[in-house]
N, C-alpha and C positions, 0 to 999 in steps of 0.2 A: 597385349592389353595391360592396363595398369593393375588389374587384379592379379596378374601373373608376376609382378615385381616382388622382390622380398619385402617384408614389412618395414625394415629399417630404411630402405630406399624411399618408400611411400611416406614415412615419417618426415624425412629431410625435404621431400618435394612440398609437403604441406606447410612446413615451417617457412620455406622460402616464399611461398605465395601468401603467407599470413592468414591462413584459416586452419581450423582444427582438423585433425585427421579423422575421417569417417570411414572406417574399414568397410569394404564391400560386404553385404549380407550374403551369408552362405546359405544356399538352398538346402532345405531339410531333405534328407534321404526319403524316398518314397516308402510308405509303410508296406510291409509284405502283405500280399493277398491272403485273406483268412483260409485256412484249410477246411474244406467242406466236411471232412471226417471228424473234425473236432466237436461238431454239434450233433453228432449222430445219436447221442444218448439223451437229448433233450426230450424226445417223445418216444413212448413205447406203443407200437402199433400191432394189434391183432384183429382178427375177425370178430364180429359180434358174438358168434358161437363160442370162440375161444374165451372171450371175456366172461361169458356165462359160466363156463367150466371153472375158471379161476375164482369167480365169485362164489360158486357152490362149495369150493374147497375151503374158503376162508371161514374162520369161526364166527358164530353169531355175535353181534355186538350186544353184550348183556347190559341190563338196566343197573344204574348205580343209584339213581333217585327217581324211580318210576319213569314216566315218559319224558321227564324234564332233561335227564342227563344219562348218556350211555357210555360204556367202555370205549376208549380210543377217541373220544370227542374232545375238542376244545370248546368249552361252553362258557357263556357269559351270563352272569346273574347281576342285574342292575336294578337299582331303586333309589329313592330319595334318601337323604341323610336321616339317621335316627329312626329307621323303620324296622331294623333287625336283620340286615344283610349278613353281618358277621355272626349273629346268633344262629341263623339258619346254616351258614356255611360250616361253622364248627360242628353243629348237630349232624349235618350230612357227612362230614369227614369222620366223625366218631362212629357213625353208623356203619361206613364202609370199612373202617378199621376193625370193628367188632364183627362184621358180617351179619348184622342184625338190621332189618329194614325199619324205616320210620313209617308206621301206619298212617295212611293207607297205601303208601307208595312201595312198589316192588323193588327188591334188591336181589339180583340174580347172581352177582359175582361173589367169589369166595373172599374171606377177610383179606384185606390188602394193606400194605404199608402206605400210610398217607403223610405227606409233608405239607404242613400248613404254614405258608409264608405270611407273617402278620406285620404289616406296616402301620396298623391302627392303634392297637392296645399296648399299654405298658404291662409288665409282669403283674403288677398289683391289680390293674383293671381286669385282666384275665382271671386272676385268682378270685376276685369278688363275684364273678358270674357263676363260678362252679364250687362255691363253698356254702356251708350252712352251719348253724350252731351245733348240729348233731354230727357234723363231719364233712370232709371234703370229698368231691367226686373223684373216683379212682379211674383215670384214663388208662386204656390199654396201651402197651408199649408199641403197638402198631401205629399209634397216633403220635406224630412228632410235630412240635411247633418251633418255628424259627423266627426270631426277632431281628429286624434290620439294624445294623450298626452303621450310622451315618459317617461319612468321611468328608473332609474339607476339599480334597483334591483327588481326582481320578488318576490312578497309576498310568504312566506315560505309554505303556504298551497296549492300551485300550483306546479305540477310536472315539468312543462316545460312552455316556452314562449308561445307555441301554446295553451296550456290548459288555460293559463291566458287570451289570446286574445279571444278565443272561449267563455269563460265565460262572458267577457265583451260585446261581440256581443249579446249573449243570453239575458243578462240583459236589454240591450237597446231595442232589438227587442220586448221583452215583454212589456217594459215600454211604447213604442210609438205604440204598436199594429201593427207593420209593417207586410205586407204580401209579400213584394218584398225587397230583399236585394241586393245591388250592392257594390262590394269590389274593390277598386282601390288602389293598386294592390296586387297580391298574393305574389310577391317577399318580400314585407314588412310584409305581414302576416306570411310568413315562416321564418322571421328572416334572410333572405338573403341566406339561405342554399340550396344547390342542392342535399342534401342527399335523396336517394330514400325512405328510411324508414320514414323520416320526411314528405315527400310528400304524402306517403300512409296514414300516421296517419292524416295529415291535411284533405285530401279528405274524409276520413271516418268520421271525425268530422263534416265537412260541410254537408255531406249527412245525418248524423244523426240529425243535426240541421234542415235541410230541412224537414225531415220526421216528427220530433217531433213537430215542430212549423208550419207545412203546408206552407212552404215558396217556393218562386221562387227566385233562386240565380243566379246572373251574376257575374263572377269573371274575372277581367282583368289580363293579363299576357304578357310577352315580348317574342319576337323571339330572337334567338342568334344574337350577334353583327356581326358575320362573315357569315351570311346566304348568300348562293349563289343567287344573284338577277336574275339569268337566269333560276332558277328552279321553277316550280309551287308551290304554297303554299300547305302544307300538315300537317298532325299531327306531323310529325317529326320536324317541325319547332317551336314547343312549347319549350320555354327555360326551361331547367332543366329536371327533370324526366318525361318520357312519361306516367308514372302512373297517372299523373294529368288528362290527356285527356281520359285515359282508364276508370276513375271513373266518368267522366262527362257524362251527358245525351245528351248534344249537345255542338257544338263548331263552331265558325266562326272566320274569320281572316280579317284583313285590309291589303291590299297591296298598294304599290306605283307604278304608271305606269312609265315605262322607257321612254314613249313618251312625258310625261309632268309631271314634278315633283310636280305639284300642283293637279294632278288628282289621286284619290284614287279609290280602288275597294274593294267590300266586297265579300267573298267567303265562302260558307258552307264547313265545314270540317268534321263534325259528326252530325248526326240527328237520332232520334228514333221516334219522333212523326209525321214525315212527310217524303215525298220523297225529294231527293235532287233537289232543284230548281235552286240554284245559285252555279253550279260546274264549272268545267274546261271550258265548252263551253258557260257559261252564267253568268259571274260575273256581279255585279251591280256597275256601275260607279257613282262616286260622287265627289263633291268638298266641301272644308270647306270654308264657307262664313259667314259673319256677316251682315245680312240685318237688321240694327237697333241695338238693344241692346242684341241679343241672338246669340252667336257663335254656328254654327250648320253645319251638313252635308246637302248638297242639292243634290238630286239624279238626274242623267242625262242620264239614259238609261242602256242598257246592251251590253256586248261584250265578245267574247272568251278571256280567260285569256292570251293565248299565244301572243296576240297582244301587251301585256303590259309588257312582260318579257324582260330583258336586253340580247340582243344577241351580238355577236362579232361585227356585223355591227353597232349596237347601240353604243357600247363602242368606236369604231373607230370614229363615227360621233361626240361623245362628245369630244374626244380628239382633233379632227380637229377644232371643234367650239372654243375650248379654245385657240388653237394655232393661229387661224385666228384673234381672239380678241386681242391677245398679239401683233401680227404683225401690226394690224391696229392701235393699241395704240402707236406704235413706228413711225407712220406716213406713213407706206407703203400703196400704192394704191391697189385696188382690183386686177389689172392686175400684179402688182409686187408680191402680195401674191400668185397669181395663179402660177406664175413661181417658187416662192420660195418653195411651197409645192407640186408642180407638180400635181395640180388638176385643173379642168375646171373652167373658169372664172364665168360661171353661178352658179356653186356649191358654189364658194366663196361668191357670192352675196346672195345665199340662206342661207348659215351658218351665215352671218352677220345679216340678217333680223331676224333669229331665236334668235340670242343673244341679240337682242334689247329688 
């Protein structure tokens, strides 16, 4: 057969016939059959009773921030921009580092080393939140903040941006011996991409990091910019791929009340270590305040979420309030505004007081 001739003979024959040499394709060697024993560690199998024994021996998952976040969990906190995610995250991290709970939420764990990865604030912005003319807030040494240093090119030995960031996280966690990791926020960690495959890879990396280093992880994320303010908060409101929340152990969100733009509420979205306490009928109300030198959430009771969602009546009231303010600024009296907008005089007075 021609395929058995030496290559130089084949070359001469091809030139004599006037066509280029096309060496015969060599068949690829067959891949070796997989060894069944190589996958024996993929699953661990015991009887149900044996799993009960193992579960009984494991320590109880202690609360870090009430029912919202427990030890050993990968938790996601998501909300719209500028509603206070970072404020609450620093407050939670500081609470865990001190071993002092944020009332009314329980903290069962002992003081722990917290590493706060800040992709959001500059050093100056962080400083301004925790300073006061009478003095600066004194953080415990258990609370460590890390600021991201951008690079123009990823070192060649890392396959992707996420691998590079995860490696950097692991290095610092081991260096400071942190047991609690807070990441602000996941959009920066993901390089701004919404690709589902990237989201899946990222969550797998974080879960592996959590397991390997025995961590409790809180990750901050955004809600979509065009979220319907009349709908209750749910898992569907997490910006980007829903795979993020599917891989999380727990998740909670911050909403803004339509009755008062300075009023916030916290709602459990997903939980595995506890029953849902702060759901549709019992969200936790709070305000962002700065009593002294520490910007923080101050909690003010509970309420059904439906009372804080924007309804058509709420939207109409907001539009009327704006129109009343515009007419008043033009010098019209309350009675004239009442006639102009065809609304009751008492309602004009009420809207003007609300706008003050």
